[in-house]
DRENLUMGU-650419 format. One record per residue (C-alpha): residue number from 1; residue in three letters; x, y, z. Coordinates in Angstrom, 1 decimal, padded with zeros to 4 digits, always signed. Example, Ala and Ser with C-alpha at 12.3 -4.5 7.8 and 13.67 -1.06 7.14 Angstrom:
<sites>
<site i="1" aa="ALA" px="+012.3" py="-004.5" pz="+007.8"/>
<site i="2" aa="SER" px="+013.7" py="-001.1" pz="+007.1"/>
</sites>
This chain:
<sites>
<site i="1" aa="MET" px="-099.4" py="+189.8" pz="+073.6"/>
<site i="2" aa="ILE" px="-102.1" py="+192.9" pz="+074.6"/>
<site i="3" aa="SER" px="-100.7" py="+196.1" pz="+074.6"/>
<site i="4" aa="LEU" px="-101.7" py="+199.1" pz="+076.8"/>
<site i="5" aa="ASN" px="-103.7" py="+200.6" pz="+073.8"/>
<site i="6" aa="GLN" px="-105.7" py="+197.7" pz="+073.7"/>
<site i="7" aa="ILE" px="-106.5" py="+197.7" pz="+076.8"/>
<site i="8" aa="THR" px="-110.0" py="+199.3" pz="+077.8"/>
<site i="9" aa="GLN" px="-110.5" py="+202.1" pz="+080.7"/>
<site i="10" aa="SER" px="-112.3" py="+199.8" pz="+082.8"/>
<site i="11" aa="GLN" px="-110.1" py="+197.1" pz="+082.9"/>
<site i="12" aa="LYS" px="-106.9" py="+199.5" pz="+083.6"/>
<site i="13" aa="LYS" px="-109.0" py="+200.6" pz="+086.5"/>
<site i="14" aa="ILE" px="-109.7" py="+197.3" pz="+087.8"/>
<site i="15" aa="ILE" px="-105.7" py="+196.2" pz="+087.3"/>
<site i="16" aa="ILE" px="-105.2" py="+199.6" pz="+089.5"/>
<site i="17" aa="ILE" px="-107.6" py="+198.8" pz="+092.3"/>
<site i="18" aa="THR" px="-106.3" py="+195.1" pz="+092.1"/>
<site i="19" aa="VAL" px="-102.3" py="+196.2" pz="+092.5"/>
<site i="20" aa="ILE" px="-103.5" py="+198.7" pz="+095.2"/>
<site i="21" aa="VAL" px="-105.7" py="+195.7" pz="+097.6"/>
<site i="22" aa="LEU" px="-102.8" py="+193.8" pz="+097.0"/>
<site i="23" aa="LEU" px="-100.0" py="+196.1" pz="+098.3"/>
<site i="24" aa="ALA" px="-102.4" py="+196.5" pz="+100.8"/>
<site i="25" aa="PHE" px="-102.3" py="+193.1" pz="+102.1"/>
<site i="26" aa="ILE" px="-098.4" py="+193.1" pz="+101.6"/>
<site i="27" aa="ILE" px="-098.5" py="+196.2" pz="+103.6"/>
<site i="28" aa="PHE" px="-100.8" py="+194.7" pz="+106.4"/>
<site i="29" aa="TRP" px="-099.1" py="+191.5" pz="+106.6"/>
<site i="30" aa="SER" px="-095.3" py="+192.6" pz="+107.1"/>
<site i="31" aa="LEU" px="-096.2" py="+195.4" pz="+109.4"/>
<site i="32" aa="ILE" px="-098.9" py="+194.3" pz="+111.5"/>
<site i="33" aa="TYR" px="-100.1" py="+190.7" pz="+111.2"/>
<site i="34" aa="SER" px="-096.6" py="+189.3" pz="+111.1"/>
<site i="35" aa="PRO" px="-095.2" py="+191.3" pz="+113.9"/>
<site i="36" aa="SER" px="-098.1" py="+190.9" pz="+115.8"/>
<site i="37" aa="ARG" px="-098.2" py="+186.8" pz="+115.4"/>
<site i="38" aa="LYS" px="-094.5" py="+186.9" pz="+116.7"/>
<site i="39" aa="LYS" px="-095.9" py="+188.8" pz="+119.9"/>
<site i="40" aa="VAL" px="-098.1" py="+186.9" pz="+120.4"/>
<site i="41" aa="ALA" px="-096.2" py="+183.6" pz="+120.5"/>
<site i="42" aa="ALA" px="-093.9" py="+185.0" pz="+122.8"/>
<site i="43" aa="LEU" px="-097.1" py="+185.7" pz="+125.2"/>
<site i="44" aa="LYS" px="-098.2" py="+182.2" pz="+125.0"/>
<site i="45" aa="LEU" px="-094.4" py="+181.4" pz="+125.7"/>
<site i="46" aa="GLU" px="-094.4" py="+184.0" pz="+129.2"/>
<site i="47" aa="LEU" px="-097.9" py="+182.8" pz="+130.5"/>
<site i="48" aa="ALA" px="-096.7" py="+179.4" pz="+129.9"/>
<site i="49" aa="ASN" px="-093.5" py="+179.7" pz="+132.2"/>
<site i="50" aa="ILE" px="-096.0" py="+181.7" pz="+134.8"/>
<site i="51" aa="GLU" px="-098.6" py="+179.0" pz="+134.8"/>
<site i="52" aa="LYS" px="-095.7" py="+176.6" pz="+135.8"/>
<site i="53" aa="GLU" px="-094.2" py="+179.0" pz="+138.3"/>
<site i="54" aa="VAL" px="-097.7" py="+179.4" pz="+139.6"/>
<site i="55" aa="SER" px="-097.8" py="+175.3" pz="+139.9"/>
<site i="56" aa="ASP" px="-094.9" py="+174.9" pz="+141.4"/>
<site i="57" aa="ILE" px="-095.5" py="+177.7" pz="+143.9"/>
<site i="58" aa="GLU" px="-099.2" py="+176.0" pz="+144.5"/>
<site i="59" aa="LYS" px="-097.6" py="+172.5" pz="+144.5"/>
<site i="60" aa="ILE" px="-095.0" py="+174.3" pz="+147.8"/>
<site i="61" aa="ALA" px="-098.1" py="+175.6" pz="+149.4"/>
<site i="62" aa="LEU" px="-100.1" py="+171.7" pz="+149.2"/>
<site i="63" aa="GLU" px="-097.1" py="+170.2" pz="+150.6"/>
<site i="64" aa="ALA" px="-096.3" py="+173.1" pz="+153.4"/>
<site i="65" aa="GLY" px="-100.0" py="+172.8" pz="+154.5"/>
<site i="66" aa="SER" px="-100.9" py="+176.6" pz="+154.2"/>
<site i="67" aa="LEU" px="-100.2" py="+179.6" pz="+151.7"/>
<site i="68" aa="GLU" px="-097.9" py="+181.0" pz="+154.8"/>
<site i="69" aa="LYS" px="-095.8" py="+177.8" pz="+154.7"/>
<site i="70" aa="GLY" px="-095.4" py="+177.5" pz="+151.5"/>
<site i="71" aa="ILE" px="-094.2" py="+181.1" pz="+150.9"/>
<site i="72" aa="THR" px="-091.7" py="+180.6" pz="+153.6"/>
<site i="73" aa="LEU" px="-090.3" py="+177.3" pz="+151.8"/>
<site i="74" aa="LEU" px="-090.3" py="+179.6" pz="+148.4"/>
<site i="75" aa="LYS" px="-087.9" py="+182.2" pz="+150.2"/>
<site i="76" aa="GLU" px="-085.6" py="+179.5" pz="+152.2"/>
<site i="77" aa="ARG" px="-085.3" py="+177.9" pz="+148.6"/>
<site i="78" aa="PHE" px="-084.7" py="+181.4" pz="+146.7"/>
<site i="79" aa="SER" px="-082.1" py="+182.4" pz="+149.4"/>
<site i="80" aa="ALA" px="-080.4" py="+179.0" pz="+149.2"/>
<site i="81" aa="LEU" px="-079.8" py="+179.2" pz="+145.4"/>
<site i="82" aa="GLU" px="-078.9" py="+182.9" pz="+145.9"/>
<site i="83" aa="GLY" px="-076.5" py="+182.2" pz="+148.8"/>
<site i="84" aa="LYS" px="-074.9" py="+179.4" pz="+145.6"/>
<site i="85" aa="PHE" px="-073.9" py="+183.0" pz="+144.0"/>
<site i="86" aa="PRO" px="-071.7" py="+184.6" pz="+146.6"/>
<site i="87" aa="VAL" px="-071.4" py="+188.8" pz="+145.8"/>
<site i="88" aa="LYS" px="-067.6" py="+188.5" pz="+147.2"/>
<site i="89" aa="GLU" px="-064.9" py="+186.4" pz="+144.9"/>
<site i="90" aa="GLU" px="-062.4" py="+186.9" pz="+147.5"/>
<site i="91" aa="GLU" px="-064.7" py="+184.6" pz="+149.9"/>
<site i="92" aa="ALA" px="-064.9" py="+181.8" pz="+147.2"/>
<site i="93" aa="LEU" px="-061.3" py="+182.1" pz="+146.1"/>
<site i="94" aa="SER" px="-060.1" py="+181.9" pz="+149.4"/>
<site i="95" aa="LYS" px="-062.3" py="+178.6" pz="+150.3"/>
<site i="96" aa="ILE" px="-060.8" py="+177.2" pz="+147.7"/>
<site i="97" aa="SER" px="-057.4" py="+176.8" pz="+149.0"/>
<site i="98" aa="ASP" px="-058.8" py="+176.1" pz="+152.7"/>
<site i="99" aa="LEU" px="-060.4" py="+173.3" pz="+151.3"/>
<site i="100" aa="ALA" px="-057.3" py="+172.0" pz="+149.7"/>
<site i="101" aa="ARG" px="-055.7" py="+172.1" pz="+152.4"/>
<site i="102" aa="GLN" px="-057.8" py="+170.3" pz="+154.7"/>
<site i="103" aa="SER" px="-057.9" py="+168.1" pz="+152.4"/>
<site i="104" aa="ASN" px="-054.0" py="+167.1" pz="+152.7"/>
<site i="105" aa="ILE" px="-053.5" py="+168.4" pz="+149.0"/>
<site i="106" aa="SER" px="-049.8" py="+170.7" pz="+148.5"/>
<site i="107" aa="ILE" px="-050.8" py="+173.8" pz="+146.0"/>
<site i="108" aa="ILE" px="-048.4" py="+174.1" pz="+143.6"/>
<site i="109" aa="SER" px="-049.9" py="+177.0" pz="+141.8"/>
<site i="110" aa="PHE" px="-053.6" py="+179.2" pz="+141.8"/>
<site i="111" aa="LYS" px="-054.4" py="+181.3" pz="+139.4"/>
<site i="112" aa="PRO" px="-057.6" py="+183.0" pz="+138.9"/>
<site i="113" aa="GLY" px="-058.7" py="+184.6" pz="+136.1"/>
<site i="114" aa="ALA" px="-060.7" py="+188.1" pz="+135.5"/>
<site i="115" aa="LYS" px="-064.1" py="+188.6" pz="+136.2"/>
<site i="116" aa="GLN" px="-066.7" py="+187.6" pz="+133.3"/>
<site i="117" aa="ALA" px="-070.0" py="+188.4" pz="+132.6"/>
<site i="118" aa="VAL" px="-072.1" py="+185.2" pz="+131.8"/>
<site i="119" aa="LEU" px="-073.7" py="+186.2" pz="+128.4"/>
<site i="120" aa="GLN" px="-077.3" py="+184.7" pz="+127.7"/>
<site i="121" aa="GLY" px="-077.6" py="+184.1" pz="+124.2"/>
<site i="122" aa="LYS" px="-074.7" py="+185.7" pz="+122.5"/>
<site i="123" aa="LYS" px="-074.5" py="+189.9" pz="+123.9"/>
<site i="124" aa="GLU" px="-077.0" py="+190.3" pz="+126.4"/>
<site i="125" aa="ALA" px="-075.4" py="+189.3" pz="+130.6"/>
<site i="126" aa="LEU" px="-077.5" py="+186.8" pz="+132.1"/>
<site i="127" aa="ALA" px="-079.0" py="+188.8" pz="+135.5"/>
<site i="128" aa="ILE" px="-080.7" py="+187.1" pz="+138.2"/>
<site i="129" aa="GLY" px="-082.9" py="+190.0" pz="+140.2"/>
<site i="130" aa="GLN" px="-081.2" py="+193.2" pz="+140.0"/>
<site i="131" aa="ARG" px="-077.8" py="+191.8" pz="+139.5"/>
<site i="132" aa="ILE" px="-075.5" py="+190.7" pz="+137.1"/>
<site i="133" aa="CYS" px="-074.2" py="+187.0" pz="+137.0"/>
<site i="134" aa="GLN" px="-070.2" py="+186.3" pz="+136.5"/>
<site i="135" aa="SER" px="-067.6" py="+184.1" pz="+136.4"/>
<site i="136" aa="ILE" px="-064.2" py="+183.5" pz="+137.4"/>
<site i="137" aa="LEU" px="-061.5" py="+180.8" pz="+135.4"/>
<site i="138" aa="VAL" px="-059.7" py="+179.3" pz="+138.5"/>
<site i="139" aa="ALA" px="-056.4" py="+177.4" pz="+136.8"/>
<site i="140" aa="ILE" px="-055.1" py="+175.1" pz="+139.7"/>
<site i="141" aa="GLU" px="-052.0" py="+172.9" pz="+140.2"/>
<site i="142" aa="ILE" px="-051.7" py="+170.3" pz="+142.9"/>
<site i="143" aa="ASN" px="-050.3" py="+167.5" pz="+144.3"/>
<site i="144" aa="CYS" px="-052.5" py="+164.5" pz="+146.0"/>
<site i="145" aa="THR" px="-053.3" py="+161.3" pz="+145.7"/>
<site i="146" aa="TYR" px="-056.4" py="+160.0" pz="+143.2"/>
<site i="147" aa="THR" px="-058.6" py="+159.3" pz="+146.9"/>
<site i="148" aa="GLU" px="-057.7" py="+163.0" pz="+147.9"/>
<site i="149" aa="LEU" px="-058.6" py="+164.7" pz="+144.3"/>
<site i="150" aa="VAL" px="-062.3" py="+163.2" pz="+144.4"/>
<site i="151" aa="GLN" px="-062.6" py="+164.2" pz="+147.8"/>
<site i="152" aa="TYR" px="-061.2" py="+167.5" pz="+147.1"/>
<site i="153" aa="ILE" px="-063.9" py="+168.1" pz="+144.0"/>
<site i="154" aa="GLU" px="-066.6" py="+166.7" pz="+146.1"/>
<site i="155" aa="ARG" px="-065.9" py="+169.1" pz="+149.1"/>
<site i="156" aa="LEU" px="-065.7" py="+172.0" pz="+146.6"/>
<site i="157" aa="ARG" px="-069.3" py="+170.7" pz="+144.9"/>
<site i="158" aa="SER" px="-070.4" py="+170.9" pz="+148.6"/>
<site i="159" aa="GLU" px="-069.1" py="+173.3" pz="+150.8"/>
<site i="160" aa="LEU" px="-068.2" py="+176.0" pz="+148.6"/>
<site i="161" aa="LEU" px="-071.1" py="+178.7" pz="+148.6"/>
<site i="162" aa="ALA" px="-070.7" py="+179.1" pz="+145.1"/>
<site i="163" aa="LEU" px="-072.0" py="+177.5" pz="+141.7"/>
<site i="164" aa="VAL" px="-068.9" py="+175.7" pz="+140.5"/>
<site i="165" aa="THR" px="-068.0" py="+173.5" pz="+137.3"/>
<site i="166" aa="VAL" px="-064.9" py="+171.8" pz="+136.3"/>
<site i="167" aa="GLU" px="-063.8" py="+172.9" pz="+133.0"/>
<site i="168" aa="ARG" px="-060.6" py="+170.8" pz="+132.2"/>
<site i="169" aa="ILE" px="-059.2" py="+168.5" pz="+134.6"/>
<site i="170" aa="GLU" px="-055.2" py="+167.1" pz="+133.2"/>
<site i="171" aa="ILE" px="-053.8" py="+164.0" pz="+135.8"/>
<site i="172" aa="ILE" px="-050.4" py="+163.3" pz="+135.2"/>
<site i="173" aa="LYS" px="-048.5" py="+160.4" pz="+137.4"/>
<site i="174" aa="ASP" px="-045.5" py="+161.7" pz="+139.0"/>
<site i="175" aa="SER" px="-043.0" py="+158.6" pz="+138.6"/>
<site i="176" aa="SER" px="-040.5" py="+160.3" pz="+140.5"/>
<site i="177" aa="ALA" px="-042.8" py="+160.5" pz="+143.7"/>
<site i="178" aa="LYS" px="-042.9" py="+157.2" pz="+145.3"/>
<site i="179" aa="ASP" px="-046.3" py="+157.8" pz="+147.6"/>
<site i="180" aa="ARG" px="-048.7" py="+157.6" pz="+144.5"/>
<site i="181" aa="LYS" px="-048.8" py="+161.0" pz="+144.6"/>
<site i="182" aa="LEU" px="-050.3" py="+163.0" pz="+141.0"/>
<site i="183" aa="LYS" px="-049.8" py="+166.2" pz="+139.6"/>
<site i="184" aa="VAL" px="-053.2" py="+167.4" pz="+138.7"/>
<site i="185" aa="SER" px="-054.0" py="+170.5" pz="+136.8"/>
<site i="186" aa="LEU" px="-057.5" py="+171.4" pz="+137.4"/>
<site i="187" aa="ASP" px="-060.1" py="+174.2" pz="+135.5"/>
<site i="188" aa="PHE" px="-063.0" py="+175.1" pz="+136.7"/>
<site i="189" aa="LYS" px="-065.3" py="+178.2" pz="+136.7"/>
<site i="190" aa="ILE" px="-066.8" py="+180.1" pz="+140.1"/>
<site i="191" aa="TYR" px="-070.4" py="+182.0" pz="+139.0"/>
<site i="192" aa="LEU" px="-070.9" py="+184.9" pz="+141.5"/>
<site i="193" aa="LEU" px="-073.7" py="+188.1" pz="+141.2"/>
<site i="194" aa="SER" px="-072.5" py="+191.4" pz="+141.3"/>
</sites>
């Protein structure tokens, strides 16, 4: 093994310069190159998304025949999507019970939960435009036939001006009922913008 006394002055300078160059390379890699590479990847993804949106808009414009018609169609699609996220929860909740009554379904219990922000990832609230997307879990217990239940869920999907997802459904046959009624526990989420 070589001792420090046996290393010449020029060898010490070479080692010091090599260590300095190596440290400079590591600092450059960790502070400049690696973060820049991540930013470039994020920008490429954003560019791809924008190019897809542009191609969708161009496709709509071609289908419409002119750019003005395409923009009008795009605005109509956006307003239709925006209509699926009502601002007032009262409207959506009252429509749920109205649709049940119109479907000849008797409501045993109706328990809407509190509004909760829909999370994007694990911490950040999902926002559409300037409004935050929120959900309400609704637990409803009803008596109905199987056919009435299917019709009710279809009507919720088509007539309720909100995005609805069924989270849980439990169907219990009521053996004491003579008219083939079922006891149904239904949990679903309504999505709102506020």
